[in-house]
CHARMM-style PDB file with segment names, atoms N, HN, CA, C and O in Angstrom:
ATOM      1  N   MET     1      27.439-128.527 -31.758  1.00  0.00      PROA
ATOM      2  CA  MET     1      28.677-128.177 -31.071  1.00  0.00      PROA
ATOM      3  C   MET     1      29.771-128.038 -32.173  1.00  0.00      PROA
ATOM      4  O   MET     1      30.508-127.051 -32.180  1.00  0.00      PROA
ATOM      5  N   LYS     2      29.870-128.969 -33.050  1.00  0.00      PROA
ATOM      6  HN  LYS     2      29.271-129.770 -33.044  1.00  0.00      PROA
ATOM      7  CA  LYS     2      31.075-129.144 -34.059  1.00  0.00      PROA
ATOM      8  C   LYS     2      30.963-127.742 -34.903  1.00  0.00      PROA
ATOM      9  O   LYS     2      32.006-127.116 -35.087  1.00  0.00      PROA
ATOM     10  N   LYS     3      30.005-127.347 -35.305  1.00  0.00      PROA
ATOM     11  HN  LYS     3      29.157-127.856 -35.156  1.00  0.00      PROA
ATOM     12  CA  LYS     3      30.043-126.408 -36.296  1.00  0.00      PROA
ATOM     13  C   LYS     3      30.389-124.991 -35.395  1.00  0.00      PROA
ATOM     14  O   LYS     3      30.898-124.014 -35.945  1.00  0.00      PROA
ATOM     15  N   GLU     4      30.104-125.008 -34.185  1.00  0.00      PROA
ATOM     16  HN  GLU     4      29.690-125.802 -33.739  1.00  0.00      PROA
ATOM     17  CA  GLU     4      30.732-123.927 -33.486  1.00  0.00      PROA
ATOM     18  C   GLU     4      31.816-123.920 -33.399  1.00  0.00      PROA
ATOM     19  O   GLU     4      32.402-122.838 -33.403  1.00  0.00      PROA
ATOM     20  N   ILE     5      32.447-125.002 -33.297  1.00  0.00      PROA
ATOM     21  HN  ILE     5      31.970-125.881 -33.293  1.00  0.00      PROA
ATOM     22  CA  ILE     5      33.812-124.975 -33.270  1.00  0.00      PROA
ATOM     23  C   ILE     5      34.796-124.841 -34.350  1.00  0.00      PROA
ATOM     24  O   ILE     5      36.003-124.605 -34.300  1.00  0.00      PROA
ATOM     25  N   SER     6      33.798-125.100 -35.594  1.00  0.00      PROA
ATOM     26  HN  SER     6      32.817-125.292 -35.634  1.00  0.00      PROA
ATOM     27  CA  SER     6      34.544-124.728 -37.067  1.00  0.00      PROA
ATOM     28  C   SER     6      34.798-123.267 -37.248  1.00  0.00      PROA
ATOM     29  O   SER     6      35.920-122.802 -37.453  1.00  0.00      PROA
ATOM     30  N   TYR     7      33.573-122.487 -37.151  1.00  0.00      PROA
ATOM     31  HN  TYR     7      32.662-122.864 -36.985  1.00  0.00      PROA
ATOM     32  CA  TYR     7      33.742-121.023 -36.985  1.00  0.00      PROA
ATOM     33  C   TYR     7      34.737-120.368 -36.257  1.00  0.00      PROA
ATOM     34  O   TYR     7      35.447-119.471 -36.713  1.00  0.00      PROA
ATOM     35  N   LYS     8      34.786-120.822 -35.114  1.00  0.00      PROA
ATOM     36  HN  LYS     8      34.209-121.550 -34.744  1.00  0.00      PROA
ATOM     37  CA  LYS     8      35.904-120.497 -34.278  1.00  0.00      PROA
ATOM     38  C   LYS     8      37.122-120.630 -34.600  1.00  0.00      PROA
ATOM     39  O   LYS     8      37.925-119.786 -34.202  1.00  0.00      PROA
ATOM     40  N   PHE     9      37.549-121.711 -35.389  1.00  0.00      PROA
ATOM     41  HN  PHE     9      36.897-122.397 -35.712  1.00  0.00      PROA
ATOM     42  CA  PHE     9      38.590-122.236 -35.740  1.00  0.00      PROA
ATOM     43  C   PHE     9      39.170-121.260 -36.704  1.00  0.00      PROA
ATOM     44  O   PHE     9      40.261-120.695 -36.623  1.00  0.00      PROA
ATOM     45  N   LEU    10      38.124-121.140 -37.769  1.00  0.00      PROA
ATOM     46  HN  LEU    10      37.238-121.599 -37.834  1.00  0.00      PROA
ATOM     47  CA  LEU    10      38.331-119.988 -38.876  1.00  0.00      PROA
ATOM     48  C   LEU    10      38.704-118.486 -38.469  1.00  0.00      PROA
ATOM     49  O   LEU    10      39.437-117.728 -39.104  1.00  0.00      PROA
ATOM     50  N   TYR    11      37.945-118.193 -37.110  1.00  0.00      PROA
ATOM     51  HN  TYR    11      37.350-118.809 -36.595  1.00  0.00      PROA
ATOM     52  CA  TYR    11      38.284-116.705 -36.425  1.00  0.00      PROA
ATOM     53  C   TYR    11      39.755-117.073 -36.090  1.00  0.00      PROA
ATOM     54  O   TYR    11      40.647-116.417 -36.627  1.00  0.00      PROA
ATOM     55  N   GLY    12      40.066-118.090 -35.227  1.00  0.00      PROA
ATOM     56  HN  GLY    12      39.341-118.623 -34.790  1.00  0.00      PROA
ATOM     57  CA  GLY    12      41.573-118.235 -34.916  1.00  0.00      PROA
ATOM     58  C   GLY    12      42.488-118.135 -35.920  1.00  0.00      PROA
ATOM     59  O   GLY    12      43.493-117.441 -35.768  1.00  0.00      PROA
ATOM     60  N   ILE    13      42.226-118.870 -37.154  1.00  0.00      PROA
ATOM     61  HN  ILE    13      41.409-119.434 -37.278  1.00  0.00      PROA
ATOM     62  CA  ILE    13      43.140-118.881 -38.205  1.00  0.00      PROA
ATOM     63  C   ILE    13      43.177-117.431 -38.830  1.00  0.00      PROA
ATOM     64  O   ILE    13      44.284-117.003 -39.156  1.00  0.00      PROA
ATOM     65  N   SER    14      42.130-116.684 -39.015  1.00  0.00      PROA
ATOM     66  HN  SER    14      41.231-117.031 -38.750  1.00  0.00      PROA
ATOM     67  CA  SER    14      42.313-115.075 -39.316  1.00  0.00      PROA
ATOM     68  C   SER    14      42.900-114.421 -38.624  1.00  0.00      PROA
ATOM     69  O   SER    14      43.515-113.488 -39.140  1.00  0.00      PROA
ATOM     70  N   ILE    15      42.979-114.630 -37.027  1.00  0.00      PROA
ATOM     71  HN  ILE    15      42.479-115.388 -36.608  1.00  0.00      PROA
ATOM     72  CA  ILE    15      43.660-113.703 -35.981  1.00  0.00      PROA
ATOM     73  C   ILE    15      45.240-114.064 -36.246  1.00  0.00      PROA
ATOM     74  O   ILE    15      46.095-113.179 -36.271  1.00  0.00      PROA
ATOM     75  N   LEU    16      45.565-115.566 -36.455  1.00  0.00      PROA
ATOM     76  HN  LEU    16      44.870-116.285 -36.435  1.00  0.00      PROA
ATOM     77  CA  LEU    16      46.952-116.052 -36.583  1.00  0.00      PROA
ATOM     78  C   LEU    16      47.521-115.271 -37.893  1.00  0.00      PROA
ATOM     79  O   LEU    16      48.603-114.689 -37.814  1.00  0.00      PROA
ATOM     80  N   LEU    17      46.798-115.272 -39.053  1.00  0.00      PROA
ATOM     81  HN  LEU    17      45.919-115.745 -39.117  1.00  0.00      PROA
ATOM     82  CA  LEU    17      47.481-114.774 -39.965  1.00  0.00      PROA
ATOM     83  C   LEU    17      47.718-113.013 -39.952  1.00  0.00      PROA
ATOM     84  O   LEU    17      48.512-112.513 -40.749  1.00  0.00      PROA
ATOM     85  N   ILE    18      47.111-112.344 -39.177  1.00  0.00      PROA
ATOM     86  HN  ILE    18      46.467-112.750 -38.529  1.00  0.00      PROA
ATOM     87  CA  ILE    18      47.244-111.130 -38.786  1.00  0.00      PROA
ATOM     88  C   ILE    18      48.590-110.934 -38.069  1.00  0.00      PROA
ATOM     89  O   ILE    18      49.526-110.199 -38.384  1.00  0.00      PROA
ATOM     90  N   PHE    19      48.428-111.947 -36.808  1.00  0.00      PROA
ATOM     91  HN  PHE    19      47.667-112.544 -36.552  1.00  0.00      PROA
ATOM     92  CA  PHE    19      49.977-111.851 -36.179  1.00  0.00      PROA
ATOM     93  C   PHE    19      51.338-112.197 -37.052  1.00  0.00      PROA
ATOM     94  O   PHE    19      52.427-111.632 -36.961  1.00  0.00      PROA
ATOM     95  N   ILE    20      51.046-113.055 -37.738  1.00  0.00      PROA
ATOM     96  HN  ILE    20      50.161-113.514 -37.812  1.00  0.00      PROA
ATOM     97  CA  ILE    20      52.097-113.340 -38.512  1.00  0.00      PROA
ATOM     98  C   ILE    20      52.636-112.090 -39.717  1.00  0.00      PROA
ATOM     99  O   ILE    20      53.791-111.702 -39.893  1.00  0.00      PROA
ATOM    100  N   PHE    21      51.517-111.693 -40.357  1.00  0.00      PROA
ATOM    101  HN  PHE    21      50.579-112.009 -40.214  1.00  0.00      PROA
ATOM    102  CA  PHE    21      51.608-110.379 -41.093  1.00  0.00      PROA
ATOM    103  C   PHE    21      52.560-109.311 -40.229  1.00  0.00      PROA
ATOM    104  O   PHE    21      53.503-108.684 -40.711  1.00  0.00      PROA
ATOM    105  N   ILE    22      52.147-109.250 -38.980  1.00  0.00      PROA
ATOM    106  HN  ILE    22      51.381-109.759 -38.588  1.00  0.00      PROA
ATOM    107  CA  ILE    22      52.921-108.039 -38.414  1.00  0.00      PROA
ATOM    108  C   ILE    22      54.375-108.561 -37.945  1.00  0.00      PROA
ATOM    109  O   ILE    22      55.371-107.859 -38.120  1.00  0.00      PROA
ATOM    110  N   ILE    23      54.431-109.658 -37.424  1.00  0.00      PROA
ATOM    111  HN  ILE    23      53.622-110.228 -37.282  1.00  0.00      PROA
ATOM    112  CA  ILE    23      55.823-110.304 -37.081  1.00  0.00      PROA
ATOM    113  C   ILE    23      56.742-110.287 -38.550  1.00  0.00      PROA
ATOM    114  O   ILE    23      57.784-109.631 -38.565  1.00  0.00      PROA
ATOM    115  N   ILE    24      56.402-110.867 -39.497  1.00  0.00      PROA
ATOM    116  HN  ILE    24      55.555-111.400 -39.485  1.00  0.00      PROA
ATOM    117  CA  ILE    24      57.267-110.826 -40.809  1.00  0.00      PROA
ATOM    118  C   ILE    24      57.337-109.583 -41.503  1.00  0.00      PROA
ATOM    119  O   ILE    24      58.197-109.318 -42.342  1.00  0.00      PROA
ATOM    120  N   LEU    25      56.188-108.637 -41.047  1.00  0.00      PROA
ATOM    121  HN  LEU    25      55.489-108.853 -40.365  1.00  0.00      PROA
ATOM    122  CA  LEU    25      56.368-107.175 -41.593  1.00  0.00      PROA
ATOM    123  C   LEU    25      57.585-106.465 -40.807  1.00  0.00      PROA
ATOM    124  O   LEU    25      58.305-105.622 -41.342  1.00  0.00      PROA
ATOM    125  N   GLY    26      57.730-106.903 -39.475  1.00  0.00      PROA
ATOM    126  HN  GLY    26      57.145-107.588 -39.040  1.00  0.00      PROA
ATOM    127  CA  GLY    26      58.717-106.230 -38.738  1.00  0.00      PROA
ATOM    128  C   GLY    26      60.046-107.078 -38.934  1.00  0.00      PROA
ATOM    129  O   GLY    26      61.091-106.576 -38.520  1.00  0.00      PROA
ATOM    130  N   VAL    27      60.075-108.156 -39.453  1.00  0.00      PROA
ATOM    131  HN  VAL    27      59.226-108.564 -39.789  1.00  0.00      PROA
ATOM    132  CA  VAL    27      61.389-108.713 -39.940  1.00  0.00      PROA
ATOM    133  C   VAL    27      61.951-107.837 -41.209  1.00  0.00      PROA
ATOM    134  O   VAL    27      63.030-107.248 -41.264  1.00  0.00      PROA
ATOM    135  N   ASP    28      61.104-107.896 -42.040  1.00  0.00      PROA
ATOM    136  HN  ASP    28      60.227-108.374 -41.995  1.00  0.00      PROA
ATOM    137  CA  ASP    28      61.234-107.272 -43.382  1.00  0.00      PROA
ATOM    138  C   ASP    28      61.829-105.758 -43.139  1.00  0.00      PROA
ATOM    139  O   ASP    28      62.785-105.280 -43.750  1.00  0.00      PROA
ATOM    140  N   TYR    29      61.021-105.077 -42.066  1.00  0.00      PROA
ATOM    141  HN  TYR    29      60.245-105.466 -41.570  1.00  0.00      PROA
ATOM    142  CA  TYR    29      61.635-103.828 -41.803  1.00  0.00      PROA
ATOM    143  C   TYR    29      63.169-103.678 -41.432  1.00  0.00      PROA
ATOM    144  O   TYR    29      63.919-102.777 -41.808  1.00  0.00      PROA
ATOM    145  N   PHE    30      63.464-104.727 -40.635  1.00  0.00      PROA
ATOM    146  HN  PHE    30      62.855-105.458 -40.330  1.00  0.00      PROA
ATOM    147  CA  PHE    30      64.830-104.753 -40.003  1.00  0.00      PROA
ATOM    148  C   PHE    30      65.860-105.042 -41.081  1.00  0.00      PROA
ATOM    149  O   PHE    30      66.957-104.496 -41.201  1.00  0.00      PROA
ATOM    150  N   LYS    31      65.222-106.185 -42.005  1.00  0.00      PROA
ATOM    151  HN  LYS    31      64.331-106.629 -41.908  1.00  0.00      PROA
ATOM    152  CA  LYS    31      66.213-106.661 -42.960  1.00  0.00      PROA
ATOM    153  C   LYS    31      66.275-105.607 -44.109  1.00  0.00      PROA
ATOM    154  O   LYS    31      67.103-105.854 -44.986  1.00  0.00      PROA
ATOM    155  N   TYR    32      65.545-104.492 -44.242  1.00  0.00      PROA
ATOM    156  HN  TYR    32      64.872-104.292 -43.530  1.00  0.00      PROA
ATOM    157  CA  TYR    32      65.659-103.685 -45.323  1.00  0.00      PROA
ATOM    158  C   TYR    32      66.395-102.819 -45.209  1.00  0.00      PROA
ATOM    159  O   TYR    32      66.523-102.201 -44.152  1.00  0.00      PROA
ATOM    160  N   ASP    33      67.117-102.548 -46.381  1.00  0.00      PROA
ATOM    161  HN  ASP    33      67.012-103.050 -47.240  1.00  0.00      PROA
ATOM    162  CA  ASP    33      68.412-101.682 -46.643  1.00  0.00      PROA
ATOM    163  C   ASP    33      68.086-100.875 -47.884  1.00  0.00      PROA
ATOM    164  O   ASP    33      67.828-101.410 -48.962  1.00  0.00      PROA
ATOM    165  N   THR    34      68.110 -99.415 -47.666  1.00  0.00      PROA
ATOM    166  HN  THR    34      68.319 -98.980 -46.790  1.00  0.00      PROA
ATOM    167  CA  THR    34      67.765 -98.481 -48.613  1.00  0.00      PROA
ATOM    168  C   THR    34      68.751 -98.604 -49.929  1.00  0.00      PROA
ATOM    169  O   THR    34      68.445 -98.421 -51.107  1.00  0.00      PROA
ATOM    170  N   HSD    35      70.063 -98.981 -49.354  1.00  0.00      PROA
ATOM    171  HN  HSD    35      70.311 -99.130 -48.397  1.00  0.00      PROA
ATOM    172  CA  HSD    35      71.194 -98.887 -50.312  1.00  0.00      PROA
ATOM    173  C   HSD    35      71.001-100.127 -51.079  1.00  0.00      PROA
ATOM    174  O   HSD    35      71.355 -99.952 -52.245  1.00  0.00      PROA
ATOM    175  N   SER    36      70.589-101.258 -50.863  1.00  0.00      PROA
ATOM    176  HN  SER    36      70.301-101.400 -49.916  1.00  0.00      PROA
ATOM    177  CA  SER    36      70.543-102.536 -51.378  1.00  0.00      PROA
ATOM    178  C   SER    36      69.500-103.011 -52.256  1.00  0.00      PROA
ATOM    179  O   SER    36      69.590-103.884 -53.119  1.00  0.00      PROA
ATOM    180  N   ASN    37      68.297-102.182 -51.855  1.00  0.00      PROA
ATOM    181  HN  ASN    37      68.224-101.473 -51.154  1.00  0.00      PROA
ATOM    182  CA  ASN    37      67.032-102.547 -52.455  1.00  0.00      PROA
ATOM    183  C   ASN    37      66.775-101.104 -53.181  1.00  0.00      PROA
ATOM    184  O   ASN    37      67.003 -99.973 -52.752  1.00  0.00      PROA
ATOM    185  N   SER    38      66.208-101.545 -54.464  1.00  0.00      PROA
ATOM    186  HN  SER    38      66.023-102.464 -54.813  1.00  0.00      PROA
ATOM    187  CA  SER    38      65.775-100.555 -55.327  1.00  0.00      PROA
ATOM    188  C   SER    38      64.182-100.187 -55.066  1.00  0.00      PROA
ATOM    189  O   SER    38      63.644 -99.116 -55.345  1.00  0.00      PROA
ATOM    190  N   SER    39      63.722-101.051 -54.615  1.00  0.00      PROA
ATOM    191  HN  SER    39      64.159-101.922 -54.388  1.00  0.00      PROA
ATOM    192  CA  SER    39      62.232-100.941 -54.341  1.00  0.00      PROA
ATOM    193  C   SER    39      61.733-100.117 -52.963  1.00  0.00      PROA
ATOM    194  O   SER    39      62.420-100.241 -51.948  1.00  0.00      PROA
ATOM    195  N   PRO    40      60.924 -99.551 -52.947  1.00  0.00      PROA
ATOM    196  CA  PRO    40      60.424 -98.780 -51.795  1.00  0.00      PROA
ATOM    197  C   PRO    40      59.955 -99.818 -50.584  1.00  0.00      PROA
ATOM    198  O   PRO    40      59.438-100.875 -50.943  1.00  0.00      PROA
ATOM    199  N   PHE    41      60.105 -99.577 -49.262  1.00  0.00      PROA
ATOM    200  HN  PHE    41      60.525 -98.718 -48.970  1.00  0.00      PROA
ATOM    201  CA  PHE    41      59.329-100.476 -48.493  1.00  0.00      PROA
ATOM    202  C   PHE    41      58.081-100.641 -48.540  1.00  0.00      PROA
ATOM    203  O   PHE    41      57.592-101.670 -48.074  1.00  0.00      PROA
ATOM    204  N   TYR    42      57.364 -99.743 -49.066  1.00  0.00      PROA
ATOM    205  HN  TYR    42      57.761 -98.906 -49.445  1.00  0.00      PROA
ATOM    206  CA  TYR    42      55.931 -99.917 -49.145  1.00  0.00      PROA
ATOM    207  C   TYR    42      55.585-101.023 -50.131  1.00  0.00      PROA
ATOM    208  O   TYR    42      54.456-101.509 -50.055  1.00  0.00      PROA
ATOM    209  N   ALA    43      56.409-101.455 -51.017  1.00  0.00      PROA
ATOM    210  HN  ALA    43      57.325-101.060 -51.078  1.00  0.00      PROA
ATOM    211  CA  ALA    43      56.249-102.560 -51.915  1.00  0.00      PROA
ATOM    212  C   ALA    43      56.258-103.866 -51.137  1.00  0.00      PROA
ATOM    213  O   ALA    43      55.495-104.817 -51.311  1.00  0.00      PROA
ATOM    214  N   PHE    44      57.289-103.755 -50.209  1.00  0.00      PROA
ATOM    215  HN  PHE    44      57.908-102.983 -50.068  1.00  0.00      PROA
ATOM    216  CA  PHE    44      57.220-105.112 -49.417  1.00  0.00      PROA
ATOM    217  C   PHE    44      55.828-105.333 -48.443  1.00  0.00      PROA
ATOM    218  O   PHE    44      55.251-106.406 -48.266  1.00  0.00      PROA
ATOM    219  N   ILE    45      55.460-104.012 -47.867  1.00  0.00      PROA
ATOM    220  HN  ILE    45      55.929-103.140 -48.011  1.00  0.00      PROA
ATOM    221  CA  ILE    45      54.094-104.137 -47.218  1.00  0.00      PROA
ATOM    222  C   ILE    45      53.134-104.470 -48.203  1.00  0.00      PROA
ATOM    223  O   ILE    45      52.332-105.325 -47.827  1.00  0.00      PROA
ATOM    224  N   ILE    46      52.974-104.028 -49.401  1.00  0.00      PROA
ATOM    225  HN  ILE    46      53.625-103.334 -49.707  1.00  0.00      PROA
ATOM    226  CA  ILE    46      51.566-104.378 -50.370  1.00  0.00      PROA
ATOM    227  C   ILE    46      51.835-105.989 -50.687  1.00  0.00      PROA
ATOM    228  O   ILE    46      50.788-106.603 -50.890  1.00  0.00      PROA
ATOM    229  N   VAL    47      52.883-106.674 -50.755  1.00  0.00      PROA
ATOM    230  HN  VAL    47      53.734-106.175 -50.590  1.00  0.00      PROA
ATOM    231  CA  VAL    47      53.156-107.930 -50.897  1.00  0.00      PROA
ATOM    232  C   VAL    47      52.860-108.733 -49.849  1.00  0.00      PROA
ATOM    233  O   VAL    47      52.523-109.889 -50.105  1.00  0.00      PROA
ATOM    234  N   ARG    48      52.921-108.321 -48.569  1.00  0.00      PROA
ATOM    235  HN  ARG    48      53.195-107.382 -48.361  1.00  0.00      PROA
ATOM    236  CA  ARG    48      52.659-109.121 -47.469  1.00  0.00      PROA
ATOM    237  C   ARG    48      51.427-108.990 -47.400  1.00  0.00      PROA
ATOM    238  O   ARG    48      50.882-110.055 -47.110  1.00  0.00      PROA
ATOM    239  N   MET    49      50.440-107.783 -47.599  1.00  0.00      PROA
ATOM    240  HN  MET    49      50.882-106.918 -47.834  1.00  0.00      PROA
ATOM    241  CA  MET    49      49.405-107.657 -47.391  1.00  0.00      PROA
ATOM    242  C   MET    49      48.363-108.809 -48.049  1.00  0.00      PROA
ATOM    243  O   MET    49      47.371-109.328 -47.537  1.00  0.00      PROA
ATOM    244  N   ILE    50      48.970-109.012 -49.382  1.00  0.00      PROA
ATOM    245  HN  ILE    50      49.777-108.590 -49.797  1.00  0.00      PROA
ATOM    246  CA  ILE    50      48.539-109.820 -50.536  1.00  0.00      PROA
ATOM    247  C   ILE    50      48.562-111.147 -49.973  1.00  0.00      PROA
ATOM    248  O   ILE    50      47.651-111.969 -50.070  1.00  0.00      PROA
ATOM    249  N   GLU    51      49.925-111.342 -49.235  1.00  0.00      PROA
ATOM    250  HN  GLU    51      50.666-110.674 -49.156  1.00  0.00      PROA
ATOM    251  CA  GLU    51      49.914-112.652 -48.700  1.00  0.00      PROA
ATOM    252  C   GLU    51      49.179-113.316 -47.589  1.00  0.00      PROA
ATOM    253  O   GLU    51      48.883-114.511 -47.592  1.00  0.00      PROA
ATOM    254  N   PHE    52      48.840-112.279 -46.425  1.00  0.00      PROA
ATOM    255  HN  PHE    52      49.081-111.308 -46.424  1.00  0.00      PROA
ATOM    256  CA  PHE    52      48.336-112.468 -45.469  1.00  0.00      PROA
ATOM    257  C   PHE    52      47.093-111.572 -44.911  1.00  0.00      PROA
ATOM    258  O   PHE    52      46.359-112.067 -44.056  1.00  0.00      PROA
ATOM    259  N   ILE    53      46.912-110.553 -45.286  1.00  0.00      PROA
ATOM    260  HN  ILE    53      47.509-110.150 -45.981  1.00  0.00      PROA
ATOM    261  CA  ILE    53      45.711-109.681 -45.008  1.00  0.00      PROA
ATOM    262  C   ILE    53      44.566-110.186 -45.748  1.00  0.00      PROA
ATOM    263  O   ILE    53      43.498-110.416 -45.180  1.00  0.00      PROA
ATOM    264  N   ILE    54      44.749-110.372 -47.025  1.00  0.00      PROA
ATOM    265  HN  ILE    54      45.616-110.186 -47.487  1.00  0.00      PROA
ATOM    266  CA  ILE    54      43.474-110.737 -47.834  1.00  0.00      PROA
ATOM    267  C   ILE    54      43.123-112.151 -47.616  1.00  0.00      PROA
ATOM    268  O   ILE    54      41.920-112.407 -47.668  1.00  0.00      PROA
ATOM    269  N   PRO    55      43.984-113.173 -47.368  1.00  0.00      PROA
ATOM    270  CA  PRO    55      43.316-114.457 -46.961  1.00  0.00      PROA
ATOM    271  C   PRO    55      42.827-114.057 -45.392  1.00  0.00      PROA
ATOM    272  O   PRO    55      41.785-114.660 -45.134  1.00  0.00      PROA
ATOM    273  N   SER    56      43.193-113.385 -44.506  1.00  0.00      PROA
ATOM    274  HN  SER    56      44.039-112.896 -44.716  1.00  0.00      PROA
ATOM    275  CA  SER    56      42.537-113.154 -43.627  1.00  0.00      PROA
ATOM    276  C   SER    56      41.337-112.861 -43.272  1.00  0.00      PROA
ATOM    277  O   SER    56      40.664-113.339 -42.359  1.00  0.00      PROA
ATOM    278  N   ILE    57      40.974-111.692 -44.366  1.00  0.00      PROA
ATOM    279  HN  ILE    57      41.521-111.304 -45.108  1.00  0.00      PROA
ATOM    280  CA  ILE    57      40.152-111.438 -44.559  1.00  0.00      PROA
ATOM    281  C   ILE    57      38.814-112.517 -45.256  1.00  0.00      PROA
ATOM    282  O   ILE    57      37.627-112.446 -44.935  1.00  0.00      PROA
ATOM    283  N   ILE    58      39.237-113.189 -45.961  1.00  0.00      PROA
ATOM    284  HN  ILE    58      40.201-113.247 -46.222  1.00  0.00      PROA
ATOM    285  CA  ILE    58      38.583-114.168 -46.681  1.00  0.00      PROA
ATOM    286  C   ILE    58      38.027-115.230 -45.563  1.00  0.00      PROA
ATOM    287  O   ILE    58      36.847-115.577 -45.621  1.00  0.00      PROA
ATOM    288  N   VAL    59      38.853-115.714 -44.594  1.00  0.00      PROA
ATOM    289  HN  VAL    59      39.811-115.432 -44.547  1.00  0.00      PROA
ATOM    290  CA  VAL    59      38.848-116.534 -43.590  1.00  0.00      PROA
ATOM    291  C   VAL    59      37.829-116.102 -42.607  1.00  0.00      PROA
ATOM    292  O   VAL    59      36.985-116.811 -42.059  1.00  0.00      PROA
ATOM    293  N   PHE    60      38.022-114.900 -42.472  1.00  0.00      PROA
ATOM    294  HN  PHE    60      38.707-114.324 -42.917  1.00  0.00      PROA
ATOM    295  CA  PHE    60      36.959-114.129 -41.281  1.00  0.00      PROA
ATOM    296  C   PHE    60      35.691-114.288 -41.793  1.00  0.00      PROA
ATOM    297  O   PHE    60      34.806-114.743 -41.069  1.00  0.00      PROA
ATOM    298  N   VAL    61      35.445-113.940 -43.084  1.00  0.00      PROA
ATOM    299  HN  VAL    61      36.164-113.571 -43.672  1.00  0.00      PROA
ATOM    300  CA  VAL    61      34.144-113.672 -43.701  1.00  0.00      PROA
ATOM    301  C   VAL    61      33.498-115.138 -44.097  1.00  0.00      PROA
ATOM    302  O   VAL    61      32.306-115.199 -44.400  1.00  0.00      PROA
ATOM    303  N   MET    62      34.235-116.183 -44.086  1.00  0.00      PROA
ATOM    304  HN  MET    62      35.203-116.134 -43.840  1.00  0.00      PROA
ATOM    305  CA  MET    62      33.742-117.645 -44.208  1.00  0.00      PROA
ATOM    306  C   MET    62      33.244-117.888 -42.762  1.00  0.00      PROA
ATOM    307  O   MET    62      32.124-118.373 -42.596  1.00  0.00      PROA
ATOM    308  N   GLY    63      34.047-117.563 -41.691  1.00  0.00      PROA
ATOM    309  HN  GLY    63      34.956-117.169 -41.826  1.00  0.00      PROA
ATOM    310  CA  GLY    63      33.371-118.065 -40.482  1.00  0.00      PROA
ATOM    311  C   GLY    63      32.302-117.168 -40.237  1.00  0.00      PROA
ATOM    312  O   GLY    63      31.398-117.748 -39.636  1.00  0.00      PROA
ATOM    313  N   LYS    64      32.037-115.875 -40.490  1.00  0.00      PROA
ATOM    314  HN  LYS    64      32.772-115.404 -40.978  1.00  0.00      PROA
ATOM    315  CA  LYS    64      30.897-115.002 -40.195  1.00  0.00      PROA
ATOM    316  C   LYS    64      29.869-115.807 -40.883  1.00  0.00      PROA
ATOM    317  O   LYS    64      28.871-116.113 -40.232  1.00  0.00      PROA
ATOM    318  N   ILE    65      29.972-116.185 -42.089  1.00  0.00      PROA
ATOM    319  HN  ILE    65      30.783-115.936 -42.618  1.00  0.00      PROA
ATOM    320  CA  ILE    65      28.843-116.941 -42.936  1.00  0.00      PROA
ATOM    321  C   ILE    65      28.365-118.192 -42.207  1.00  0.00      PROA
ATOM    322  O   ILE    65      27.191-118.474 -41.966  1.00  0.00      PROA
ATOM    323  N   MET    66      29.639-119.024 -41.838  1.00  0.00      PROA
ATOM    324  HN  MET    66      30.593-118.795 -42.033  1.00  0.00      PROA
ATOM    325  CA  MET    66      29.136-120.218 -41.332  1.00  0.00      PROA
ATOM    326  C   MET    66      28.400-119.919 -39.919  1.00  0.00      PROA
ATOM    327  O   MET    66      27.522-120.707 -39.568  1.00  0.00      PROA
ATOM    328  N   LYS    67      28.661-119.023 -39.251  1.00  0.00      PROA
ATOM    329  HN  LYS    67      29.375-118.383 -39.536  1.00  0.00      PROA
ATOM    330  CA  LYS    67      27.924-118.557 -37.843  1.00  0.00      PROA
ATOM    331  C   LYS    67      26.372-118.200 -38.085  1.00  0.00      PROA
ATOM    332  O   LYS    67      25.368-118.488 -37.433  1.00  0.00      PROA
ATOM    333  N   LYS    68      26.554-117.472 -39.260  1.00  0.00      PROA
ATOM    334  HN  LYS    68      27.369-117.238 -39.790  1.00  0.00      PROA
ATOM    335  CA  LYS    68      25.055-117.099 -39.469  1.00  0.00      PROA
ATOM    336  C   LYS    68      24.271-118.399 -39.833  1.00  0.00      PROA
ATOM    337  O   LYS    68      23.240-118.828 -39.316  1.00  0.00      PROA
ATOM    338  N   ASN    69      24.983-118.896 -40.807  1.00  0.00      PROA
ATOM    339  HN  ASN    69      25.820-118.548 -41.227  1.00  0.00      PROA
ATOM    340  CA  ASN    69      23.858-120.222 -41.141  1.00  0.00      PROA
ATOM    341  C   ASN    69      23.787-120.975 -39.917  1.00  0.00      PROA
ATOM    342  O   ASN    69      22.701-121.469 -39.615  1.00  0.00      PROA
ATOM    343  N   MET    70      24.794-121.138 -39.159  1.00  0.00      PROA
ATOM    344  HN  MET    70      25.676-120.737 -39.404  1.00  0.00      PROA
ATOM    345  CA  MET    70      24.232-122.005 -37.872  1.00  0.00      PROA
ATOM    346  C   MET    70      23.193-121.405 -37.110  1.00  0.00      PROA
ATOM    347  O   MET    70      22.338-122.184 -36.690  1.00  0.00      PROA
ATOM    348  N   LYS    71      23.075-120.272 -36.851  1.00  0.00      PROA
ATOM    349  HN  LYS    71      23.770-119.639 -37.193  1.00  0.00      PROA
ATOM    350  CA  LYS    71      22.022-119.369 -36.108  1.00  0.00      PROA
ATOM    351  C   LYS    71      20.877-119.567 -36.651  1.00  0.00      PROA
ATOM    352  O   LYS    71      19.935-119.741 -35.877  1.00  0.00      PROA
ATOM    353  N   SER    72      20.585-119.606 -38.290  1.00  0.00      PROA
ATOM    354  HN  SER    72      21.349-119.465 -38.919  1.00  0.00      PROA
ATOM    355  CA  SER    72      19.531-119.617 -38.746  1.00  0.00      PROA
ATOM    356  C   SER    72      18.900-120.759 -38.967  1.00  0.00      PROA
ATOM    357  O   SER    72      17.719-120.905 -39.281  1.00  0.00      PROA
ATOM    358  N   ARG    73      19.860-121.715 -38.763  1.00  0.00      PROA
ATOM    359  HN  ARG    73      20.819-121.597 -38.508  1.00  0.00      PROA
ATOM    360  CA  ARG    73      19.197-123.266 -38.838  1.00  0.00      PROA
ATOM    361  C   ARG    73      18.695-123.743 -37.362  1.00  0.00      PROA
ATOM    362  O   ARG    73      17.820-124.603 -37.256  1.00  0.00      PROA
ATOM    363  N   GLN    74      19.331-123.103 -36.182  1.00  0.00      PROA
ATOM    364  HN  GLN    74      20.042-122.405 -36.268  1.00  0.00      PROA
ATOM    365  CA  GLN    74      18.904-123.392 -34.728  1.00  0.00      PROA
ATOM    366  C   GLN    74      17.616-122.849 -34.721  1.00  0.00      PROA
ATOM    367  O   GLN    74      16.631-123.583 -34.643  1.00  0.00      PROA
ATOM    368  N   GLY    75      17.508-121.352 -34.812  1.00  0.00      PROA
ATOM    369  HN  GLY    75      18.307-120.755 -34.875  1.00  0.00      PROA
ATOM    370  CA  GLY    75      16.167-120.748 -34.521  1.00  0.00      PROA
ATOM    371  C   GLY    75      15.898-119.757 -35.271  1.00  0.00      PROA
ATOM    372  OT1 GLY    75      14.828-119.160 -35.145  1.00  0.00      PROA
TER     373      GLY     75
END
């Protein structure tokens, strides 16, 4: 039971990181001003993807591996 909770926890963290990415990207969009920023908005998107989406993918893959290992040990 404890192993089941651990991979579900990792899935939850992955989903939480994606929601935080969406929220912070929305905040960046409303704060972005074309006159004061020399960098294009897609630069902000790339930075936020590095901060949130890549770790989310890593955590999700870790959860998948844990689930696969748990099922192979059970049967």
